[in-house]
C-alpha positions as CSV (number, residue, x, y, z in Angstrom):
1,M,76.5,107.6,82.4
2,R,79.6,107.4,84.6
3,F,82.8,106.2,84.0
4,E,82.1,103.7,86.6
5,D,79.3,102.1,84.6
6,L,81.9,101.3,81.7
7,E,82.5,97.6,81.6
8,V,86.0,98.3,80.2
9,W,86.8,100.5,83.3
10,K,85.5,97.8,85.7
11,I,87.5,95.1,83.8
12,S,90.8,97.2,84.1
13,C,90.2,97.8,87.7
14,R,89.7,94.1,88.5
15,L,93.3,93.5,86.3
16,C,94.8,96.2,88.2
17,V,94.0,94.7,91.7
18,E,95.0,91.2,90.8
19,L,98.4,92.3,89.6
20,Y,98.8,94.1,92.9
21,K,98.1,90.7,94.4
22,V,100.2,88.7,92.1
23,L,103.0,91.0,92.4
24,E,102.7,91.4,96.4
25,E,105.9,89.3,97.2
26,C,107.7,90.7,94.3
27,H,111.2,92.1,95.3
28,D,112.1,93.4,92.0
29,F,110.9,96.8,92.9
30,G,111.8,98.7,90.0
31,F,110.1,96.1,87.7
32,K,107.2,95.7,90.1
33,D,106.7,99.4,90.1
34,Q,106.7,99.8,86.3
35,T,104.1,97.0,86.1
36,T,101.8,98.2,88.4
37,R,102.0,101.9,87.1
38,C,101.2,100.8,83.9
39,A,98.3,98.7,85.1
40,L,97.0,101.6,87.2
41,S,97.3,103.8,84.5
42,I,94.5,101.8,82.2
43,P,91.3,102.5,84.5
44,S,92.9,106.3,85.6
45,N,93.1,107.3,82.0
46,I,89.8,105.8,81.1
47,A,88.2,108.1,84.0
48,E,90.2,111.0,82.9
49,G,89.2,110.6,79.6
50,Y,85.5,110.0,80.2
51,E,85.2,113.2,82.6
52,R,87.0,115.3,79.7
53,G,84.5,117.8,78.0
54,S,85.1,116.8,74.5
55,N,85.1,113.6,72.6
56,K,88.7,114.9,71.1
57,D,89.9,114.8,74.5
58,A,88.5,111.8,75.9
59,T,89.5,109.9,72.8
60,K,93.1,111.1,73.9
61,F,93.1,109.6,77.0
62,F,91.5,106.4,75.9
63,Y,94.6,106.1,73.7
64,Y,96.6,106.7,76.3
65,A,95.0,103.7,78.2
66,K,95.3,101.5,75.3
67,G,98.8,102.1,75.2
68,S,99.3,101.4,78.7
69,A,97.6,98.0,78.0
70,G,100.1,97.2,75.4
71,E,102.9,98.1,77.6
72,L,101.3,95.9,80.4
73,R,101.0,93.0,78.1
74,T,105.0,93.7,77.4
75,Q,105.6,93.5,81.1
76,I,103.6,90.3,81.5
77,Y,105.5,88.7,78.6
78,I,108.7,89.6,80.0
79,R,107.6,88.3,83.5
80,V,106.5,85.0,82.3
81,K,110.0,84.7,80.1
82,I,111.8,85.4,83.4
83,G,110.0,83.0,85.6
84,H,108.1,86.1,87.7
85,F,104.8,84.5,86.4
86,D,103.9,80.9,85.7
87,N,102.2,80.2,82.2
88,E,98.7,79.9,83.3
89,T,98.9,83.6,85.0
90,G,100.7,85.2,82.5
91,I,98.3,84.0,80.0
92,S,95.2,84.9,81.9
93,L,96.7,88.2,82.8
94,K,97.7,88.7,79.0
95,N,94.4,87.7,77.9
96,E,92.5,90.3,80.1
97,A,94.9,93.0,79.1
98,E,93.9,92.0,75.4
99,K,90.2,92.2,76.1
100,I,90.7,95.7,77.4
101,S,92.6,97.0,74.3
102,K,90.0,95.4,72.1
103,M,87.1,97.1,74.5
104,L,89.0,100.4,74.2
105,S,89.4,99.9,70.4
106,S,85.6,99.8,70.4
107,L,84.9,102.8,72.6
108,I,87.4,105.0,70.5
109,K,85.7,104.0,67.6
110,S,82.4,104.8,69.1
111,R,83.5,108.6,70.2
112,Q,84.7,109.0,66.4
113,P,82.9,111.7,64.4
114,K,80.2,110.0,61.8
115,P,80.8,110.7,58.4
């Protein structure tokens, strides 16, 4: 299996692409950069972790991806509150980020050593 076959990687890539499109016209370049960097970090860390040789290394990068998903939810929340995203867009993006976090939790748990 390749990381490209992981559903969580596919969904996080789609979310990242969607965010780039939604933020295309955003002129708050610092905030835009921060949001797109944390979104891009999710599938990138999944890929890097999957390509690592050990479960310990993979799990570390999956946790980084999960942290970035939490950071992204925060960015989305703030963007809704300041009017950069309408509620519908914000809820949709936040739900996808939450789904990714849950999927990453399951992936991490599956890589844990069995007692």
